[in-house]
Structures are given as structure tokens and as C-alpha cells.
Backbone as XML, in Angstrom:
<?xml version="1.0"?>
<chain id="A" units="angstrom">
  <residue number="1" name="MET">
    <atom name="N" x="-8.842" y="-2.751" z="-0.734"/>
    <atom name="CA" x="-7.734" y="-1.857" z="-1.033"/>
    <atom name="C" x="-8.110" y="-0.406" z="-0.750"/>
  </residue>
  <residue number="2" name="GLU">
    <atom name="N" x="-9.377" y="-0.111" z="-0.859"/>
    <atom name="CA" x="-9.792" y="1.273" z="-0.629"/>
    <atom name="C" x="-9.502" y="1.697" z="0.816"/>
  </residue>
  <residue number="3" name="ALA">
    <atom name="N" x="-9.777" y="0.814" z="1.763"/>
    <atom name="CA" x="-9.515" y="1.122" z="3.175"/>
    <atom name="C" x="-8.018" y="1.311" z="3.421"/>
  </residue>
  <residue number="4" name="ILE">
    <atom name="N" x="-7.204" y="0.464" z="2.812"/>
    <atom name="CA" x="-5.746" y="0.597" z="2.951"/>
    <atom name="C" x="-5.304" y="1.931" z="2.365"/>
  </residue>
  <residue number="5" name="GLY">
    <atom name="N" x="-5.934" y="2.342" z="1.278"/>
    <atom name="CA" x="-5.622" y="3.634" z="0.661"/>
    <atom name="C" x="-5.906" y="4.798" z="1.591"/>
  </residue>
  <residue number="6" name="HIS">
    <atom name="N" x="-7.017" y="4.733" z="2.331"/>
    <atom name="CA" x="-7.350" y="5.795" z="3.283"/>
    <atom name="C" x="-6.312" y="5.876" z="4.400"/>
  </residue>
  <residue number="7" name="VAL">
    <atom name="N" x="-5.905" y="4.733" z="4.908"/>
    <atom name="CA" x="-4.888" y="4.693" z="5.963"/>
    <atom name="C" x="-3.560" y="5.211" z="5.424"/>
  </residue>
  <residue number="8" name="ALA">
    <atom name="N" x="-3.220" y="4.809" z="4.210"/>
    <atom name="CA" x="-1.965" y="5.240" z="3.593"/>
    <atom name="C" x="-1.930" y="6.758" z="3.437"/>
  </residue>
  <residue number="9" name="LYS">
    <atom name="N" x="-3.021" y="7.334" z="2.987"/>
    <atom name="CA" x="-3.083" y="8.792" z="2.817"/>
    <atom name="C" x="-2.971" y="9.500" z="4.165"/>
  </residue>
  <residue number="10" name="ALA">
    <atom name="N" x="-3.578" y="8.936" z="5.182"/>
    <atom name="CA" x="-3.515" y="9.537" z="6.517"/>
    <atom name="C" x="-2.095" y="9.508" z="7.076"/>
  </residue>
  <residue number="11" name="GLN">
    <atom name="N" x="-1.345" y="8.475" z="6.742"/>
    <atom name="CA" x="0.025" y="8.350" z="7.255"/>
    <atom name="C" x="1.045" y="9.068" z="6.376"/>
  </residue>
  <residue number="12" name="GLY">
    <atom name="N" x="0.672" y="9.409" z="5.168"/>
    <atom name="CA" x="1.588" y="10.098" z="4.264"/>
    <atom name="C" x="2.093" y="9.172" z="3.180"/>
  </residue>
  <residue number="13" name="MET">
    <atom name="N" x="1.674" y="9.441" z="1.965"/>
    <atom name="CA" x="1.995" y="8.548" z="0.843"/>
    <atom name="C" x="3.495" y="8.485" z="0.549"/>
  </residue>
  <residue number="14" name="SER">
    <atom name="N" x="4.176" y="9.616" z="0.624"/>
    <atom name="CA" x="5.614" y="9.614" z="0.310"/>
    <atom name="C" x="6.393" y="8.753" z="1.291"/>
  </residue>
  <residue number="15" name="GLN">
    <atom name="N" x="6.096" y="8.941" z="2.560"/>
    <atom name="CA" x="6.786" y="8.166" z="3.595"/>
    <atom name="C" x="6.461" y="6.680" z="3.466"/>
  </residue>
  <residue number="16" name="LEU">
    <atom name="N" x="5.202" y="6.367" z="3.220"/>
    <atom name="CA" x="4.790" y="4.971" z="3.075"/>
    <atom name="C" x="5.437" y="4.330" z="1.851"/>
  </residue>
  <residue number="17" name="ALA">
    <atom name="N" x="5.480" y="5.061" z="0.754"/>
    <atom name="CA" x="6.110" y="4.538" z="-0.465"/>
    <atom name="C" x="7.570" y="4.195" z="-0.200"/>
  </residue>
  <residue number="18" name="GLN">
    <atom name="N" x="8.233" y="5.066" z="0.537"/>
    <atom name="CA" x="9.640" y="4.827" z="0.855"/>
    <atom name="C" x="9.795" y="3.572" z="1.718"/>
  </residue>
  <residue number="19" name="LYS">
    <atom name="N" x="8.952" y="3.429" z="2.733"/>
    <atom name="CA" x="9.013" y="2.247" z="3.607"/>
    <atom name="C" x="8.702" y="0.964" z="2.848"/>
  </residue>
  <residue number="20" name="ALA">
    <atom name="N" x="7.790" y="1.054" z="1.868"/>
    <atom name="CA" x="7.376" y="-0.126" z="1.106"/>
    <atom name="C" x="8.307" y="-0.405" z="-0.076"/>
  </residue>
  <residue number="21" name="HIS">
    <atom name="N" x="9.286" y="0.453" z="-0.282"/>
    <atom name="CA" x="10.223" y="0.316" z="-1.404"/>
    <atom name="C" x="9.487" y="0.362" z="-2.747"/>
  </residue>
  <residue number="22" name="LEU">
    <atom name="N" x="8.543" y="1.320" z="-2.836"/>
    <atom name="CA" x="7.789" y="1.539" z="-4.067"/>
    <atom name="C" x="7.908" y="3.012" z="-4.434"/>
  </residue>
  <residue number="23" name="SER">
    <atom name="N" x="7.721" y="3.311" z="-5.703"/>
    <atom name="CA" x="7.662" y="4.721" z="-6.068"/>
    <atom name="C" x="6.305" y="5.255" z="-5.627"/>
  </residue>
  <residue number="24" name="ARG">
    <atom name="N" x="6.235" y="6.547" z="-5.397"/>
    <atom name="CA" x="4.957" y="7.154" z="-4.992"/>
    <atom name="C" x="3.895" y="6.931" z="-6.055"/>
  </residue>
  <residue number="25" name="GLN">
    <atom name="N" x="4.318" y="7.022" z="-7.318"/>
    <atom name="CA" x="3.397" y="6.834" z="-8.440"/>
    <atom name="C" x="2.824" y="5.416" z="-8.430"/>
  </residue>
  <residue number="26" name="ASN">
    <atom name="N" x="3.663" y="4.412" z="-8.223"/>
    <atom name="CA" x="3.185" y="3.026" z="-8.184"/>
    <atom name="C" x="2.288" y="2.776" z="-6.980"/>
  </residue>
  <residue number="27" name="LEU">
    <atom name="N" x="2.581" y="3.428" z="-5.864"/>
    <atom name="CA" x="1.735" y="3.284" z="-4.689"/>
    <atom name="C" x="0.353" y="3.849" z="-4.967"/>
  </residue>
  <residue number="28" name="TYR">
    <atom name="N" x="0.291" y="5.025" z="-5.563"/>
    <atom name="CA" x="-1.008" y="5.613" z="-5.904"/>
    <atom name="C" x="-1.781" y="4.718" z="-6.869"/>
  </residue>
  <residue number="29" name="LYS">
    <atom name="N" x="-1.087" y="4.173" z="-7.871"/>
    <atom name="CA" x="-1.752" y="3.280" z="-8.833"/>
    <atom name="C" x="-2.314" y="2.044" z="-8.137"/>
  </residue>
  <residue number="30" name="ALA">
    <atom name="N" x="-1.535" y="1.474" z="-7.219"/>
    <atom name="CA" x="-1.958" y="0.256" z="-6.521"/>
    <atom name="C" x="-3.171" y="0.508" z="-5.640"/>
  </residue>
  <residue number="31" name="LEU">
    <atom name="N" x="-3.277" y="1.718" z="-5.088"/>
    <atom name="CA" x="-4.346" y="2.012" z="-4.137"/>
    <atom name="C" x="-5.548" y="2.699" z="-4.775"/>
  </residue>
  <residue number="32" name="THR">
    <atom name="N" x="-5.507" y="2.887" z="-6.085"/>
    <atom name="CA" x="-6.626" y="3.494" z="-6.778"/>
    <atom name="C" x="-7.803" y="2.533" z="-6.807"/>
  </residue>
  <residue number="33" name="SER">
    <atom name="N" x="-8.988" y="3.075" z="-6.586"/>
    <atom name="CA" x="-10.203" y="2.264" z="-6.609"/>
    <atom name="C" x="-10.329" y="1.547" z="-7.951"/>
  </residue>
  <residue number="34" name="GLY">
    <atom name="N" x="-10.585" y="0.251" z="-7.902"/>
    <atom name="CA" x="-10.732" y="-0.541" z="-9.118"/>
    <atom name="C" x="-9.435" y="-1.136" z="-9.637"/>
  </residue>
  <residue number="35" name="SER">
    <atom name="N" x="-8.314" y="-0.844" z="-8.972"/>
    <atom name="CA" x="-7.038" y="-1.406" z="-9.428"/>
    <atom name="C" x="-6.917" y="-2.859" z="-8.978"/>
  </residue>
  <residue number="36" name="SER">
    <atom name="N" x="-6.017" y="-3.573" z="-9.591"/>
    <atom name="CA" x="-5.747" y="-4.970" z="-9.232"/>
    <atom name="C" x="-4.251" y="-5.132" z="-8.984"/>
  </residue>
  <residue number="37" name="PRO">
    <atom name="N" x="-3.768" y="-4.645" z="-7.841"/>
    <atom name="CA" x="-2.324" y="-4.728" z="-7.575"/>
    <atom name="C" x="-1.881" y="-6.165" z="-7.339"/>
  </residue>
  <residue number="38" name="LYS">
    <atom name="N" x="-0.612" y="-6.418" z="-7.581"/>
    <atom name="CA" x="-0.043" y="-7.736" z="-7.333"/>
    <atom name="C" x="-0.019" y="-7.990" z="-5.824"/>
  </residue>
  <residue number="39" name="PHE">
    <atom name="N" x="-0.072" y="-9.260" z="-5.457"/>
    <atom name="CA" x="-0.052" y="-9.639" z="-4.043"/>
    <atom name="C" x="1.187" y="-9.085" z="-3.365"/>
  </residue>
  <residue number="40" name="ASP">
    <atom name="N" x="2.326" y="-9.145" z="-4.028"/>
    <atom name="CA" x="3.577" y="-8.660" z="-3.454"/>
    <atom name="C" x="3.484" y="-7.176" z="-3.108"/>
  </residue>
  <residue number="41" name="THR">
    <atom name="N" x="2.834" y="-6.395" z="-3.951"/>
    <atom name="CA" x="2.662" y="-4.969" z="-3.701"/>
    <atom name="C" x="1.790" y="-4.744" z="-2.477"/>
  </residue>
  <residue number="42" name="VAL">
    <atom name="N" x="0.689" y="-5.475" z="-2.399"/>
    <atom name="CA" x="-0.215" y="-5.361" z="-1.247"/>
    <atom name="C" x="0.534" y="-5.722" z="0.030"/>
  </residue>
  <residue number="43" name="LYS">
    <atom name="N" x="1.310" y="-6.794" z="-0.023"/>
    <atom name="CA" x="2.077" y="-7.247" z="1.144"/>
    <atom name="C" x="3.061" y="-6.165" z="1.587"/>
  </residue>
  <residue number="44" name="LYS">
    <atom name="N" x="3.767" y="-5.551" z="0.658"/>
    <atom name="CA" x="4.726" y="-4.496" z="0.990"/>
    <atom name="C" x="4.031" y="-3.316" z="1.662"/>
  </residue>
  <residue number="45" name="VAL">
    <atom name="N" x="2.882" y="-2.936" z="1.143"/>
    <atom name="CA" x="2.150" y="-1.791" z="1.686"/>
    <atom name="C" x="1.646" y="-2.103" z="3.090"/>
  </residue>
  <residue number="46" name="VAL">
    <atom name="N" x="1.059" y="-3.276" z="3.267"/>
    <atom name="CA" x="0.526" y="-3.666" z="4.570"/>
    <atom name="C" x="1.651" y="-3.717" z="5.606"/>
  </residue>
  <residue number="47" name="GLU">
    <atom name="N" x="2.769" y="-4.284" z="5.239"/>
    <atom name="CA" x="3.898" y="-4.370" z="6.172"/>
    <atom name="C" x="4.474" y="-2.988" z="6.467"/>
  </residue>
  <residue number="48" name="ALA">
    <atom name="N" x="4.510" y="-2.112" z="5.480"/>
    <atom name="CA" x="4.996" y="-0.750" z="5.688"/>
    <atom name="C" x="4.078" y="0.024" z="6.639"/>
  </residue>
  <residue number="49" name="LEU">
    <atom name="N" x="2.820" y="-0.371" z="6.701"/>
    <atom name="CA" x="1.858" y="0.241" z="7.622"/>
    <atom name="C" x="1.997" y="-0.338" z="9.040"/>
  </residue>
  <residue number="50" name="GLY">
    <atom name="N" x="2.860" y="-1.347" z="9.176"/>
    <atom name="CA" x="3.095" y="-1.947" z="10.489"/>
    <atom name="C" x="2.141" y="-3.078" z="10.809"/>
  </residue>
  <residue number="51" name="CYS">
    <atom name="N" x="1.514" y="-3.637" z="9.793"/>
    <atom name="CA" x="0.577" y="-4.745" z="9.994"/>
    <atom name="C" x="1.144" y="-6.015" z="9.382"/>
  </residue>
  <residue number="52" name="LYS">
    <atom name="N" x="0.516" y="-7.119" z="9.706"/>
    <atom name="CA" x="0.904" y="-8.407" z="9.110"/>
    <atom name="C" x="-0.248" y="-8.901" z="8.254"/>
  </residue>
  <residue number="53" name="LEU">
    <atom name="N" x="0.096" y="-9.578" z="7.189"/>
    <atom name="CA" x="-0.894" y="-10.127" z="6.270"/>
    <atom name="C" x="-0.779" y="-11.636" z="6.304"/>
  </residue>
  <residue number="54" name="ALA">
    <atom name="N" x="-1.883" y="-12.294" z="6.598"/>
    <atom name="CA" x="-1.882" y="-13.753" z="6.666"/>
    <atom name="C" x="-2.916" y="-14.303" z="5.694"/>
  </residue>
  <residue number="55" name="VAL">
    <atom name="N" x="-2.522" y="-15.312" z="4.967"/>
    <atom name="CA" x="-3.442" y="-15.986" z="4.052"/>
    <atom name="C" x="-3.773" y="-17.335" z="4.673"/>
  </residue>
  <residue number="56" name="VAL">
    <atom name="N" x="-5.041" y="-17.558" z="4.924"/>
    <atom name="CA" x="-5.459" y="-18.798" z="5.562"/>
    <atom name="C" x="-6.439" y="-19.544" z="4.702"/>
  </residue>
</chain>
């Protein structure tokens, strides 16, 4: 999650939060080191970054 947080900050947290349909506050909480975000939140963030998440 830490790496995703770095990418998110580089792209702009407000814009990413809007694309992921999350509040900026919840996005920051999810990407904080040591947090345990729900899978759905991670999926929304990854997709908002333009990537796909696959569980194999």
C-alpha cells in the first residue's frame, strides 16, 4: 500500500479520491502506512490509477 500511496500523491490525492469515489480523508487513511484498508477500497484506488487488480 505504501507504493500505491506514493503514486497516488504524485497524481494528486483530490483528483484520485474523486475518480475512486472516496473522500480525500478516507483515501489518506487507506494509504497510511500500517493501515488495513478493505479490499474494495484498494480495488477502487488501483482502478482509479488506471491499473487492473487480479487475484490469482
